[in-house]
C-alpha positions as CSV (number, residue, x, y, z in Angstrom):
1,X,17.9,17.6,10.5
2,X,15.0,16.7,8.3
3,X,14.1,13.1,7.2
4,X,12.3,11.7,4.2
5,X,11.4,8.1,3.3
6,X,10.4,7.2,-0.3
7,X,8.3,4.1,0.0
8,X,8.1,2.6,-3.5
9,X,5.4,0.0,-3.0
10,X,6.2,-3.5,-4.3
11,X,9.5,-2.4,-6.0
12,X,11.6,-5.4,-5.0
13,X,11.6,-8.4,-7.3
14,X,13.6,-11.5,-8.2
15,X,16.3,-11.8,-10.9
16,X,14.6,-12.4,-14.3
17,X,16.0,-14.4,-17.3
18,X,14.5,-11.8,-19.7
19,X,16.6,-9.2,-17.9
20,X,19.8,-11.2,-18.1
21,X,19.4,-12.4,-14.5
22,X,18.9,-8.9,-13.2
23,X,15.9,-7.4,-11.3
24,X,13.7,-4.5,-12.5
25,X,15.5,-2.2,-10.0
26,X,18.9,-3.1,-11.5
27,X,17.7,-2.6,-15.1
28,X,15.8,0.7,-14.5
29,X,17.7,3.9,-15.3
30,X,17.9,5.6,-11.9
31,X,20.5,8.3,-11.8
32,X,19.1,9.9,-8.7
33,X,19.2,6.7,-6.7
34,X,22.7,6.0,-8.1
35,X,23.9,9.4,-6.8
36,X,22.3,8.8,-3.4
37,X,23.9,5.4,-3.2
38,X,27.4,6.9,-3.4
39,X,27.0,8.1,0.1
40,X,24.7,5.5,1.6
41,X,24.4,2.5,3.9
42,X,22.4,-0.5,3.0
43,X,20.4,-3.3,4.6
44,X,17.3,-5.4,4.7
45,X,14.2,-5.2,6.9
46,X,11.5,-7.7,7.7
47,X,8.1,-6.0,7.0
48,X,5.8,-9.1,6.9
49,X,6.3,-11.3,9.9
50,X,5.0,-14.9,9.5
51,X,2.1,-14.4,12.0
52,X,0.5,-11.5,10.1
53,X,-1.1,-11.2,6.7
54,X,1.0,-10.3,3.6
55,X,-0.8,-7.0,3.3
56,X,0.4,-3.4,2.8
57,X,-1.1,-2.2,6.0
58,X,1.0,-4.7,7.9
59,X,4.1,-3.8,5.9
60,X,3.8,-0.1,6.2
61,X,3.1,-0.3,9.9
62,X,6.3,-2.3,10.3
63,X,8.3,0.3,8.4
64,X,6.9,3.1,10.5
65,X,7.7,1.3,13.7
66,X,4.4,0.3,15.2
67,X,4.2,-2.9,17.3
68,X,2.0,-5.1,15.2
69,X,1.1,-7.3,18.2
70,X,-0.6,-4.5,20.0
71,X,-1.5,-2.0,17.2
72,X,-2.6,-4.0,14.2
73,X,-6.3,-4.3,13.2
74,X,-7.8,-5.2,9.9
75,X,-7.2,-3.2,6.8
76,X,-10.8,-2.1,6.4
77,X,-10.7,-0.2,9.7
78,X,-7.5,1.6,8.7
79,X,-8.8,2.5,5.3
80,X,-12.0,3.9,6.8
81,X,-10.0,6.5,8.7
82,X,-8.2,7.3,5.4
83,X,-11.6,8.0,3.9
84,X,-12.4,10.3,6.9
85,X,-14.8,7.9,8.6
86,X,-13.8,7.0,12.2
87,X,-15.2,3.9,13.7
88,X,-17.3,3.4,16.9
89,X,-17.1,0.3,19.1
90,X,-20.0,-1.4,17.3
91,X,-18.7,-1.3,13.7
92,X,-16.6,-3.7,11.7
93,X,-15.1,-2.3,8.5
94,X,-14.0,-4.6,5.7
95,X,-11.9,-3.6,2.7
96,X,-14.0,-4.3,-0.4
97,X,-12.6,-4.7,-3.9
98,X,-14.6,-4.4,-7.1
99,X,-13.2,-7.4,-9.0
100,X,-13.7,-9.2,-12.4
101,X,-14.7,-12.9,-12.5
102,X,-14.9,-14.8,-15.8
103,X,-16.0,-18.4,-16.2
104,X,-16.0,-18.6,-12.4
105,X,-12.3,-17.6,-12.2
106,X,-11.0,-14.5,-10.3
107,X,-9.4,-12.8,-13.3
108,X,-8.7,-9.2,-12.1
109,X,-8.5,-7.9,-8.6
110,X,-9.0,-4.3,-9.7
111,X,-11.6,-4.6,-12.5
112,X,-9.2,-3.0,-14.9
113,X,-8.4,-0.2,-12.5
114,X,-11.9,1.0,-12.8
115,X,-12.4,4.8,-12.7
116,X,-13.8,6.5,-9.6
117,X,-17.0,7.8,-11.3
118,X,-17.8,4.3,-12.6
119,X,-17.0,2.7,-9.2
120,X,-19.1,5.4,-7.5
121,X,-22.1,4.5,-9.7
122,X,-21.7,0.8,-8.9
123,X,-21.3,1.4,-5.1
124,X,-24.4,3.6,-5.3
125,X,-26.4,0.8,-6.8
126,X,-25.1,-1.7,-4.2
127,X,-26.1,0.7,-1.4
128,X,-29.6,1.0,-2.9
129,X,-30.1,-2.8,-3.4
130,X,-28.2,-4.3,-0.4
131,X,-27.8,-1.4,2.1
132,X,-29.6,-1.5,5.4
133,X,-29.1,0.3,8.7
134,X,-26.6,-2.5,9.5
135,X,-25.0,-2.9,6.1
136,X,-23.4,0.2,4.5
137,X,-21.0,0.8,1.6
138,X,-18.5,3.6,1.1
139,X,-16.8,4.6,-2.1
140,X,-13.0,4.8,-2.1
141,X,-10.4,5.2,-4.8
142,X,-10.8,3.2,-8.1
143,X,-11.5,-0.4,-7.1
144,X,-10.8,0.1,-3.3
145,X,-14.0,0.5,-1.1
146,X,-15.3,-0.2,2.3
147,X,-18.1,-2.4,3.6
148,X,-19.4,-1.6,7.1
149,X,-21.3,-4.0,9.3
150,X,-22.8,-2.1,12.2
151,X,-23.7,-4.0,15.4
152,X,-22.1,-5.8,18.2
153,X,-23.2,-9.1,16.8
154,X,-20.8,-8.8,13.9
155,X,-17.2,-10.1,14.0
156,X,-13.9,-9.2,12.5
157,X,-12.6,-12.8,12.9
158,X,-13.3,-13.8,9.3
159,X,-10.6,-15.6,7.3
160,X,-10.1,-14.4,3.7
161,X,-8.0,-14.7,0.5
162,X,-6.6,-11.4,-0.7
163,X,-7.9,-10.8,-4.2
164,X,-4.6,-9.5,-5.6
165,X,-3.0,-12.9,-4.5
166,X,-5.8,-15.1,-5.9
167,X,-5.7,-14.7,-9.7
168,X,-6.7,-17.8,-11.5
169,X,-8.6,-19.3,-8.6
170,X,-12.3,-20.3,-8.6
171,X,-13.9,-17.6,-6.6
172,X,-16.6,-19.8,-5.1
173,X,-13.9,-21.9,-3.3
174,X,-12.2,-19.0,-1.5
175,X,-15.2,-17.0,-0.1
176,X,-15.0,-15.6,3.4
177,X,-15.1,-18.1,6.2
178,X,-15.2,-17.9,10.0
179,X,-11.9,-17.9,11.8
180,X,-13.7,-18.5,15.0
181,X,-17.1,-20.3,15.5
182,X,-18.8,-17.2,16.7
183,X,-17.9,-15.4,13.5
184,X,-19.9,-17.8,11.3
185,X,-23.0,-15.6,11.0
186,X,-20.8,-12.7,9.8
187,X,-19.0,-14.9,7.3
188,X,-22.3,-16.2,6.0
189,X,-23.6,-12.7,5.6
190,X,-20.5,-11.7,3.6
191,X,-20.9,-14.8,1.4
192,X,-24.5,-13.9,0.7
193,X,-23.5,-10.3,-0.2
194,X,-20.9,-11.5,-2.6
195,X,-23.4,-13.8,-4.4
196,X,-26.0,-11.1,-4.5
197,X,-23.5,-8.5,-5.8
198,X,-23.0,-10.7,-8.9
199,X,-26.7,-10.5,-9.7
200,X,-26.7,-6.8,-9.3
201,X,-23.4,-5.9,-11.1
202,X,-23.3,-8.4,-14.0
203,X,-25.6,-6.4,-16.3
204,X,-25.2,-3.0,-14.7
205,X,-25.0,-0.2,-17.3
206,X,-21.5,0.7,-16.2
207,X,-20.4,-2.9,-16.9
208,X,-22.3,-3.1,-20.2
209,X,-20.4,0.0,-21.3
210,X,-17.0,-1.4,-20.1
211,X,-17.5,-4.6,-22.0
212,X,-18.4,-2.7,-25.1
213,X,-15.1,-0.8,-24.7
214,X,-13.1,-4.0,-24.2
215,X,-12.6,-3.4,-20.5
216,X,-12.9,-5.8,-17.6
217,X,-16.3,-5.5,-15.9
218,X,-16.6,-4.9,-12.1
219,X,-19.0,-7.8,-11.7
220,X,-18.3,-9.0,-8.1
221,X,-17.5,-7.5,-4.7
222,X,-14.8,-9.0,-2.6
223,X,-14.8,-8.1,1.2
224,X,-11.7,-8.9,3.1
225,X,-9.5,-7.9,6.1
226,X,-12.2,-6.7,8.5
227,X,-11.2,-4.7,11.6
228,X,-12.6,-2.8,14.5
229,X,-11.5,0.6,15.9
230,X,-7.7,0.7,16.0
231,X,-5.7,1.5,19.0
232,X,-2.3,3.0,18.0
233,X,0.2,5.3,19.7
234,X,1.1,8.4,17.7
235,X,4.2,8.5,15.5
236,X,5.6,11.3,17.7
237,X,5.1,9.2,20.8
238,X,7.0,6.3,19.2
239,X,9.9,8.3,17.8
240,X,9.9,11.8,19.2
241,X,9.5,13.2,15.7
242,X,6.6,15.1,14.1
243,X,5.7,13.3,10.9
244,X,3.7,13.6,7.7
245,X,2.4,11.1,5.1
246,X,1.8,11.6,1.4
247,X,-0.1,8.9,-0.6
248,X,-2.9,8.3,-3.0
249,X,-4.4,5.3,-1.2
250,X,-6.6,5.3,1.9
251,X,-4.8,2.6,3.8
252,X,-1.6,4.7,4.0
253,X,-3.5,7.9,4.7
254,X,-5.4,6.1,7.4
255,X,-2.2,5.0,9.1
256,X,-1.0,8.5,9.1
257,X,-4.2,9.9,10.6
258,X,-4.3,7.2,13.2
259,X,-0.7,8.0,14.0
260,X,-1.3,11.7,14.4
261,X,0.6,12.5,11.3
262,X,-0.2,15.2,8.8
263,X,-1.7,13.2,6.0
264,X,-2.2,14.5,2.4
265,X,-3.4,13.2,-1.0
266,X,-2.0,15.8,-3.4
267,X,-4.0,16.8,-6.5
268,X,-3.5,14.2,-9.2
269,X,-2.4,11.4,-7.0
270,X,-4.1,8.3,-8.4
271,X,-2.4,5.2,-7.1
272,X,-1.4,4.2,-10.6
273,X,1.1,5.1,-13.3
274,X,-0.7,8.3,-14.2
275,X,-0.2,9.7,-10.7
276,X,1.2,13.2,-10.4
277,X,4.7,12.5,-9.0
278,X,5.7,16.2,-9.2
279,X,2.8,17.3,-6.9
280,X,3.9,14.6,-4.5
281,X,7.4,16.0,-4.5
282,X,6.2,19.5,-3.9
283,X,3.9,18.4,-1.1
284,X,6.7,16.6,0.6
285,X,8.9,19.7,0.5
286,X,6.0,21.7,2.0
287,X,5.2,19.2,4.8
288,X,8.8,19.4,5.9
289,X,8.3,23.0,6.8
290,X,6.1,21.8,9.7
291,X,7.4,18.3,10.3
292,X,10.6,16.5,11.0
293,X,9.9,13.5,8.8
294,X,7.8,12.9,5.7
295,X,6.8,9.5,4.3
296,X,6.2,9.6,0.6
297,X,4.3,6.5,-0.6
298,X,3.9,5.5,-4.3
299,X,1.5,2.8,-5.2
300,X,2.0,2.5,-9.0
301,X,4.9,0.1,-9.0
302,X,3.0,-2.3,-6.7
303,X,0.1,-2.3,-9.1
304,X,2.3,-3.2,-12.1
305,X,3.7,-6.1,-10.1
306,X,0.2,-7.4,-9.4
307,X,-0.6,-7.1,-13.1
308,X,2.6,-9.0,-14.1
309,X,3.6,-5.9,-16.2
310,X,7.4,-5.9,-16.3
311,X,7.9,-2.9,-18.7
312,X,5.6,-0.7,-16.7
313,X,7.1,-1.8,-13.4
314,X,10.5,-0.6,-14.7
315,X,8.9,2.6,-16.0
316,X,7.3,3.2,-12.6
317,X,10.7,2.8,-10.9
318,X,12.2,5.3,-13.3
319,X,9.4,7.8,-12.9
320,X,9.9,7.6,-9.1
321,X,13.6,8.4,-9.6
322,X,13.3,11.3,-12.0
323,X,9.9,12.7,-11.4
324,X,9.6,12.3,-7.7
325,X,12.9,11.9,-5.8
326,X,15.0,14.2,-8.1
327,X,12.3,16.8,-8.1
328,X,12.0,16.6,-4.4
329,X,15.7,17.0,-3.8
330,X,16.0,19.9,-6.2
331,X,13.1,21.8,-4.6
332,X,14.2,21.0,-1.0
333,X,17.6,22.5,-1.6
334,X,16.0,25.7,-2.8
335,X,13.7,26.3,0.2
336,X,15.2,24.5,3.2
337,X,18.4,25.1,5.1
338,X,18.1,22.1,7.3
339,X,20.3,19.1,6.7
340,X,18.6,16.1,5.1
341,X,18.6,12.3,5.4
342,X,16.9,10.2,2.8
343,X,15.7,6.6,3.0
344,X,14.5,4.5,0.0
345,X,12.7,1.2,0.2
346,X,9.6,-0.9,-0.8
347,X,7.2,-2.2,1.8
348,X,7.3,-5.7,0.3
349,X,8.3,-7.3,-2.9
350,X,5.7,-8.0,-5.7
351,X,7.6,-10.2,-8.1
352,X,6.1,-9.9,-11.6
353,X,6.2,-13.6,-12.2
354,X,4.2,-14.3,-9.0
355,X,1.9,-11.2,-9.1
356,X,1.6,-11.2,-5.3
357,X,3.3,-10.0,-2.1
358,X,6.1,-12.1,-0.7
359,X,7.6,-12.1,2.8
360,X,11.2,-11.5,1.7
361,X,13.0,-8.8,3.7
362,X,12.9,-5.6,1.8
363,X,16.1,-3.8,0.5
364,X,16.6,-0.3,2.0
365,X,19.1,2.5,1.5
366,X,19.8,5.4,3.9
367,X,21.8,8.4,2.5
368,X,22.6,11.9,3.5
369,X,23.6,13.8,6.5
370,X,25.6,11.8,9.1
371,X,25.7,8.6,7.0
372,X,29.1,7.0,6.3
373,X,29.3,5.7,2.8
374,X,29.9,2.0,2.3
375,X,32.9,2.0,-0.1
376,X,32.2,-1.6,-1.3
377,X,28.6,-0.9,-2.3
378,X,27.7,1.8,-4.9
379,X,24.3,1.1,-6.2
380,X,20.8,0.5,-4.7
381,X,19.4,-2.9,-5.6
382,X,18.3,-6.1,-3.9
383,X,21.8,-7.8,-3.9
384,X,23.6,-4.6,-2.7
385,X,21.2,-4.4,0.3
386,X,21.6,-8.1,1.2
387,X,25.3,-7.4,1.4
388,X,24.9,-4.2,3.4
389,X,25.9,-3.6,7.0
390,X,22.3,-3.7,8.4
391,X,20.7,-7.0,7.3
392,X,17.5,-8.5,8.7
393,X,16.4,-5.6,10.8
394,X,13.0,-6.0,12.6
395,X,10.5,-4.0,14.6
396,X,11.5,-0.4,15.4
397,X,15.1,-1.0,14.4
398,X,14.7,0.6,10.9
399,X,13.2,3.9,12.2
400,X,15.8,3.9,15.1
401,X,18.5,3.6,12.4
402,X,17.1,6.4,10.3
403,X,16.8,8.7,13.3
404,X,20.2,7.8,14.8
405,X,22.7,10.7,15.2
406,X,25.1,9.0,12.8
407,X,24.9,5.8,10.7
408,X,28.4,4.3,10.5
């Protein structure tokens, strides 16, 4: 038996009046998901427990079955591993967005999904102007980067506001602050770096050019979710299965590497609507030659939710159906003789009206070998999954269900 999970980031939503009271998943044309649903069981799963941040690292760790209480660290540390930079005991890594502020308002968490060459030029200038032996910057993908603070005196106990949940807020009022008294020097340093970044980036040639082209400038850094060296058991230790991960974004690749999984960013994987779905499908088929389980993560739908872009959120779901899941299934049948079980779910909702993550349990579907069809439920969507036989799963229960001998 082989297993595949298609994690369509941020896919779940709320019923919308402009869609006749339906959700984007219900409206999207998804013949592949519809076919899988004819032989599936459904349920919901809690990915974002109340005591943890509403962040994708938390949500995907939940889906993959890690114990958050013992394994979770800040997102910056996980993403560092995704970039190929392991941490020592003296380093704190913060995720750092390049963002757009206008009239003192946080306008765009992604600086218009800035290109990697542009971002690399900006990070290079920040390194030149602000970098020291204790302060280092690392370029990531698009707007996603890492800030390292090196020294035992630095703390990860810094409270923050996620930039993709803070649109419309005055940025000066939500700067990093100490979660514990001993973290105040670290928080103050981060605040100083944010302020100084504005001076450096505001009139940088990259941003002058972006404004001339009608694009959002990347005129501020936003450090958040700091963490130290993670301590995580491997995926195989947790579940007795060899696993692989496919994604465009460093936080997911970092989880895979930390969990001893074969981790891959296929050529053309971008983390947005222009991603190469077909290459992800082919890579998943190939990973299953060497692994029992593959986790295929798609970021594009999440980004559309954060942008409040309903038409493109629907398009992203449809592309996942026809260009990823269908292509994978067609290719798998040609090269594999092993039986197959498929799971489809998001890691969290990103309702287009809210433009941020919510803690609602996510809808999941499991279909394929050893799964008994639910005759009363025939389509994958939020309402179907709430009515399914496996509501409100938590912890390792979802992976245990996927890997169960049969799913009645």
